[in-house]
C-alpha positions as CSV (number, residue, x, y, z in Angstrom):
1,M,-18.5,3.2,8.9
2,R,-16.5,5.0,6.3
3,A,-14.4,2.6,4.1
4,I,-12.9,2.2,0.7
5,L,-15.7,0.1,-0.8
6,P,-14.9,-3.3,-2.2
7,P,-13.0,-2.7,-5.4
8,V,-14.4,-3.3,-8.9
9,P,-11.6,-4.0,-11.4
10,G,-11.2,-1.2,-13.8
11,Q,-13.1,1.3,-11.6
12,P,-11.6,3.9,-9.3
13,L,-11.4,3.3,-5.6
14,T,-14.2,5.1,-3.8
15,V,-15.1,6.0,-0.2
16,G,-18.5,5.1,1.0
17,E,-20.5,3.6,3.9
18,F,-20.0,-0.1,4.7
19,A,-21.4,-2.2,7.6
20,P,-18.9,-2.4,10.4
21,P,-17.6,-5.9,11.2
22,V,-18.6,-7.7,14.4
23,P,-15.8,-9.4,16.4
24,Q,-16.1,-13.1,16.7
25,A,-14.7,-15.3,19.4
26,G,-11.0,-14.7,19.7
27,Q,-11.1,-11.4,17.9
28,L,-10.7,-7.7,18.6
29,L,-12.7,-4.9,17.0
30,V,-10.2,-2.0,16.3
31,R,-11.0,1.6,15.6
32,V,-8.5,2.0,12.8
33,R,-6.2,5.0,12.8
34,A,-3.8,3.9,10.1
35,A,-3.6,1.1,7.5
36,G,-0.7,-0.1,5.5
37,V,-0.8,-0.2,1.7
38,N,0.7,-3.2,-0.1
39,R,1.1,-4.5,-3.6
40,A,-1.3,-7.3,-2.6
41,D,-3.9,-4.5,-2.3
42,L,-3.2,-3.3,-5.8
43,A,-3.5,-6.9,-7.1
44,Q,-6.8,-7.4,-5.3
45,A,-8.1,-4.1,-6.7
46,A,-7.2,-5.3,-10.2
47,G,-9.2,-8.5,-9.6
48,H,-6.1,-10.8,-9.4
49,Y,-5.9,-11.6,-5.7
50,P,-9.3,-12.3,-4.0
51,P,-9.4,-12.4,-0.2
52,P,-9.4,-15.8,1.5
53,R,-12.8,-17.4,2.0
54,G,-14.7,-15.8,4.8
55,E,-12.5,-12.7,5.1
56,S,-13.5,-9.1,4.5
57,P,-13.9,-8.0,0.8
58,L,-12.3,-4.7,1.8
59,L,-8.7,-3.9,1.1
60,G,-6.0,-3.6,3.8
61,L,-3.7,-6.2,5.3
62,E,-2.3,-4.3,8.3
63,I,-3.7,-1.8,10.8
64,A,-3.0,0.2,13.9
65,G,-5.6,1.7,16.2
66,E,-7.6,1.3,19.4
67,V,-9.6,-1.6,20.8
68,A,-13.3,-0.8,20.4
69,A,-14.8,-4.1,21.4
70,L,-13.8,-7.6,22.5
71,G,-14.9,-10.9,21.1
72,E,-15.8,-13.8,23.3
73,G,-12.9,-15.4,25.1
74,V,-10.4,-12.5,24.5
75,D,-8.4,-11.5,27.6
76,G,-5.3,-9.4,28.1
77,Y,-6.9,-6.4,26.3
78,A,-9.2,-3.6,27.4
79,L,-11.3,-1.0,25.5
80,G,-9.1,1.8,24.3
81,D,-5.8,-0.2,24.2
82,A,-3.6,0.9,21.3
83,V,-2.7,-2.1,19.1
84,F,-1.4,-3.0,15.7
85,G,-1.1,-6.1,13.6
86,L,-1.8,-8.2,10.6
87,V,-5.2,-8.8,9.1
88,A,-6.4,-10.8,6.1
89,G,-8.5,-7.9,4.8
90,G,-10.6,-5.0,5.9
91,G,-8.0,-2.4,6.9
92,Y,-9.1,0.4,4.6
93,A,-11.9,1.3,6.9
94,E,-12.8,3.0,10.2
95,Y,-13.2,-0.4,11.9
96,C,-11.6,-3.7,11.4
97,V,-11.4,-7.0,13.2
98,I,-8.1,-8.7,14.1
99,D,-7.4,-12.1,15.6
100,A,-6.2,-11.5,19.2
101,G,-3.1,-13.8,18.5
102,L,-2.0,-11.3,15.8
103,A,-2.6,-8.1,17.7
104,V,0.4,-6.5,19.3
105,P,0.3,-3.8,22.0
106,L,1.5,-0.5,20.5
107,P,4.9,0.6,22.0
108,A,4.8,4.1,23.4
109,A,7.6,5.2,21.0
110,L,5.6,4.3,17.9
111,G,2.8,6.3,16.3
112,F,-0.2,4.6,14.6
113,E,1.2,5.4,11.1
114,Q,4.6,4.0,12.0
115,A,3.1,0.9,13.5
116,A,0.8,0.3,10.5
117,S,3.9,0.2,8.3
118,L,5.4,-2.9,10.1
119,P,3.3,-6.1,10.1
120,E,2.9,-7.2,6.5
121,V,6.5,-6.5,5.4
122,W,8.3,-7.7,8.5
123,L,6.2,-10.8,8.9
124,T,6.8,-11.6,5.2
125,A,10.5,-11.0,5.6
126,W,10.7,-13.2,8.7
127,L,8.6,-16.0,7.4
128,N,10.5,-16.3,4.1
129,L,14.1,-15.5,5.1
130,V,14.3,-17.0,8.6
131,E,11.7,-19.8,8.6
132,L,11.6,-21.0,5.0
133,G,14.9,-19.7,3.8
134,G,17.1,-20.8,6.7
135,L,18.8,-17.5,7.1
136,R,21.9,-17.8,9.2
137,P,25.0,-15.9,10.2
138,G,27.6,-15.8,7.5
139,G,25.1,-16.6,4.8
140,R,24.8,-14.8,1.5
141,V,21.5,-13.3,0.5
142,L,20.1,-11.6,-2.6
143,V,17.0,-9.4,-2.1
144,H,15.1,-8.3,-5.2
145,A,13.2,-5.0,-5.1
146,G,15.3,-3.8,-2.2
147,A,13.7,-0.4,-2.0
148,S,10.2,-1.8,-1.5
149,G,8.6,-2.3,1.9
150,V,9.4,-6.0,2.0
151,G,12.8,-5.4,0.4
152,A,13.8,-2.8,3.0
153,A,12.8,-5.1,5.8
154,A,14.6,-8.1,4.3
155,I,17.9,-6.2,3.8
156,Q,17.8,-5.1,7.5
157,L,16.7,-8.5,8.8
158,A,19.5,-10.3,6.8
159,R,22.2,-7.8,8.0
160,A,21.0,-8.1,11.6
161,H,21.4,-11.9,11.3
162,G,25.0,-11.5,10.2
163,A,24.5,-12.2,6.5
164,W,26.2,-10.6,3.5
165,V,23.4,-8.9,1.4
166,A,23.1,-8.1,-2.2
167,A,20.0,-6.2,-3.4
168,T,18.5,-5.1,-6.7
169,A,16.7,-1.8,-7.2
170,G,15.8,0.6,-10.0
171,G,17.6,3.9,-10.3
172,D,20.3,5.8,-8.4
173,A,18.1,7.0,-5.5
174,K,16.8,3.6,-4.7
175,C,20.2,2.0,-5.0
176,A,21.7,4.6,-2.6
177,W,18.9,4.0,-0.2
178,C,19.5,0.2,-0.2
179,R,23.1,0.9,0.7
180,E,22.0,3.1,3.6
181,L,19.9,0.2,4.9
182,G,23.0,-2.0,4.9
183,A,23.2,-3.8,1.6
184,D,26.8,-4.8,0.7
185,L,26.2,-4.9,-3.0
186,V,23.5,-3.0,-4.8
187,I,22.7,-3.6,-8.5
188,D,20.6,-1.3,-10.6
189,H,18.5,-3.8,-12.5
190,R,17.9,-1.2,-15.2
191,A,21.5,-0.9,-16.0
192,G,22.9,-4.5,-16.2
193,D,22.7,-8.2,-15.5
194,F,22.2,-8.7,-11.8
195,A,23.1,-12.3,-12.1
196,A,26.5,-11.6,-13.5
197,E,27.3,-9.0,-10.9
198,V,26.2,-11.2,-8.0
199,K,28.1,-14.2,-9.4
200,A,31.2,-12.1,-9.7
201,A,31.0,-11.2,-6.0
202,G,30.3,-14.8,-5.0
203,E,27.2,-17.0,-5.3
204,V,24.4,-16.5,-2.8
205,G,22.7,-19.2,-0.8
206,L,19.3,-17.6,-0.5
207,I,17.3,-15.4,-2.8
208,L,14.1,-13.5,-1.9
209,D,12.3,-12.9,-5.2
210,T,9.3,-10.6,-5.4
211,V,9.6,-10.5,-9.2
212,G,9.2,-13.9,-10.8
213,G,9.0,-14.3,-14.6
214,D,12.3,-14.2,-16.4
215,Y,14.2,-13.6,-13.1
216,L,14.1,-17.4,-12.4
217,P,16.9,-18.5,-14.7
218,R,19.0,-15.5,-13.7
219,N,18.4,-16.4,-10.0
220,Q,19.5,-19.9,-10.7
221,A,22.7,-18.7,-12.4
222,C,23.9,-17.0,-9.2
223,L,22.5,-19.4,-6.7
224,A,25.0,-21.6,-4.9
225,T,24.8,-25.4,-4.4
226,D,22.0,-26.3,-1.9
227,G,20.7,-22.7,-2.3
228,R,17.1,-21.6,-2.0
229,I,14.9,-19.3,-4.0
230,V,11.8,-18.1,-2.1
231,L,9.3,-16.7,-4.5
232,I,6.8,-14.3,-3.0
233,G,5.8,-12.0,-6.0
234,L,5.1,-12.1,-9.7
235,L,5.8,-8.5,-10.9
236,R,7.2,-9.9,-14.2
237,G,4.6,-12.5,-14.7
238,T,3.7,-16.1,-13.9
239,E,5.6,-17.8,-16.7
240,A,9.3,-18.8,-16.3
241,Q,11.8,-21.2,-17.8
242,A,13.8,-23.1,-15.2
243,N,17.1,-24.8,-15.8
244,L,16.2,-28.2,-14.5
245,G,19.7,-29.6,-15.0
246,L,21.1,-26.8,-12.7
247,L,18.3,-27.5,-10.2
248,L,19.4,-31.1,-10.0
249,V,23.1,-30.8,-10.1
250,K,23.3,-28.0,-7.6
251,R,20.4,-29.3,-5.5
252,Q,18.7,-25.9,-5.7
253,Q,15.3,-25.4,-4.1
254,L,12.4,-23.2,-5.4
255,I,9.9,-22.4,-2.7
256,G,6.6,-20.6,-3.3
257,S,5.2,-18.7,-0.4
258,T,2.2,-16.4,0.5
259,L,1.5,-15.0,3.9
260,R,-2.1,-14.0,3.6
261,A,-3.6,-17.5,3.1
262,L,-1.8,-19.1,6.0
263,P,-4.0,-20.3,8.9
264,V,-4.3,-17.8,11.7
265,A,-2.5,-20.1,14.1
266,R,0.5,-20.3,11.7
267,K,0.6,-16.6,11.3
268,A,0.4,-16.2,15.0
269,E,3.5,-18.5,15.4
270,V,5.5,-16.3,13.0
271,A,4.3,-13.2,14.9
272,A,5.3,-14.7,18.2
273,A,8.8,-15.2,16.9
274,L,9.2,-11.8,15.1
275,W,7.9,-9.2,17.5
276,P,10.2,-10.0,20.5
277,W,13.1,-9.9,18.1
278,L,12.1,-6.7,16.2
279,L,10.5,-4.3,18.7
280,P,13.6,-4.0,21.0
281,R,15.8,-3.4,18.0
282,L,13.5,-0.7,16.7
283,A,13.5,1.0,20.1
284,A,17.3,0.8,20.2
285,G,17.7,2.3,16.8
286,E,19.3,-0.9,15.4
287,I,16.5,-1.2,12.8
288,R,15.1,1.7,10.8
289,L,11.5,2.4,10.3
290,T,11.0,2.8,6.5
291,L,7.7,4.7,6.3
292,D,7.9,6.7,3.1
293,R,4.6,8.6,2.8
294,V,1.2,8.9,4.4
295,F,-2.1,9.5,2.5
296,A,-5.6,10.1,3.8
297,L,-8.1,7.3,3.5
298,E,-9.9,9.3,0.8
299,E,-6.6,9.4,-1.1
300,A,-6.3,5.6,-1.4
301,A,-6.4,5.8,-5.2
302,E,-3.5,8.2,-5.2
303,A,-1.6,5.9,-2.7
304,H,-2.1,3.0,-5.1
305,A,-0.8,5.0,-8.0
306,Y,2.2,6.1,-6.1
307,L,3.0,2.5,-5.3
308,A,2.2,1.2,-8.8
309,Q,4.6,3.8,-10.2
310,N,7.4,2.6,-8.0
311,R,7.9,6.0,-6.5
312,N,8.2,4.8,-2.9
313,L,11.2,4.1,-0.8
314,G,9.7,1.7,1.7
315,K,6.2,1.8,3.0
316,V,3.0,3.7,2.1
317,V,0.3,4.1,4.7
318,L,-3.2,5.5,4.9
319,R,-4.3,7.7,7.7
320,V,-7.9,7.0,8.9
321,D,-9.2,10.0,10.8
């Protein structure tokens, strides 16, 4: 099959021939028509985020396509069924396996490219805001990198749950887009101190942080008593200085979280909660798709550069012809 070959740090991504996967018990083999691009893929390509043990060495964490074969014990699906869902690797290819518990029948109103833009960002937002963050009506939430795929999902998820939402983004266009998605307060992180602006508007009880590094003390400064910081990314590095006194006095919580390494059964639980909530709202127009740009599989290097340069508003997807 054609695939973006396993990345070699420092070398360009290349298309080549790779052995197609074989579905194991409980899995579907999918003829991939579209695959989402995520910063986790960029990290893996740079040698910083290896796949979990036993998973495909190929890039790609979300796919949409047609069922090409069924593993032992799989029912409820037939050859040719259109599906989408989350995978732990292997999406940048013509064929990919997916655990049946993570596969979702493709709604008629969604195309493959649209569907491939959903799983990683929405499951990440749901896991970290709703399940780990305790998102609730009337809450106050801060979302960093609001114009990213995860950020756009998180803004909409929090608003739909009745929360007040602040977001950070870089530049006028991205800030305006976050407002369109429903953010109540948007701060250009290039222009000022987000912590001071958030605190002036009222402390928040939940922060979704994709940035890390020196954002930690600033997050603490605008986090309310009993508030939670859920850390899911390290764009500004792995080292941070925490104010432990503030952590104690205000009973603040810092929670680290990754979706990819969770057991399949746990990811399936998150998916079972998310999709019945999200898909009807997408169909009703209450939630916006945030697919920004589609590249061909052969243009994966260009797609990675586009994401690395922060040119995207929302999701980037590869088309697999």
